[in-house]
C-alpha positions, -999 to 999 in steps of 0.1 A, spaced: 397 222 599 392 244 626 369 275 610 359 303 637 345 338 642 368 342 670 405 356 668 421 329 683 412 290 692 419 286 729 440 255 733 461 261 707 490 279 699 488 296 663 526 287 654 520 303 614 495 333 598 496 323 556 470 354 554 435 362 538 414 334 522 383 336 510 351 317 493 330 326 466 291 327 457 273 343 428 233 336 432 205 348 419 185 376 435 147 354 416 140 332 444 125 310 411 151 308 399 171 297 426 155 269 420 125 276 455 93 264 440 68 292 466 76 324 487 42 322 501 39 334 533 76 343 532 109 322 539 99 287 539 119 256 539 128 256 510 145 296 510 159 288 543 171 259 533 188 271 502 206 304 519 220 273 541 241 255 508 247 293 494 260 300 528 286 262 529 293 269 493 313 295 500 321 284 535 332 251 513 353 273 488 363 292 515 381 256 535 393 244 504 420 279 497 433 271 534 439 239 526 459 250 484 482 271 514 488 244 546 463 263 565 444 235 596 424 262 608 407 302 604 403 325 621 380 353 618 355 339 603 329 369 585 309 369 556 301 397 538 276 403 505 271 430 478 252 437 452 272 420 418 239 432 391 204 436 392 198 399 398 231 383 409 243 392 449 276 384 458 277 359 489 312 361 503 334 344 535 366 350 549 387 350 574 421 345 583 449 310 572 462 299 599 484 270 615 470 261 649 491 227 670 472 216 702 485 232 736 489 205 769 456 218 789 486 218 821 513 221 808 515 246 781 538 230 768 528 217 727 500 186 726 525 154 711 
């Protein structure tokens, strides 16, 4: 699955637009509740790894939604977040699910 932040895919023709897909993860504002052992000295390896994992989970859900709709790519991928409560934050990955076909670079025809 190709996932890009751009609006198009150079070298591909988007043949079908299947619509918006998203992945949502709710996470605690409390770093200790999230399993972070220490916040001393600012965000460390634990915090960085946790943030990467949280974003990856949201992207994974988005990809699963796109695959379920028959997509092989997602264009215009973005992240957003919002407070759900004083202790919970929602992280959302979203984009447009599409079917993209590789082009033959020399002729502009679809690749076999």
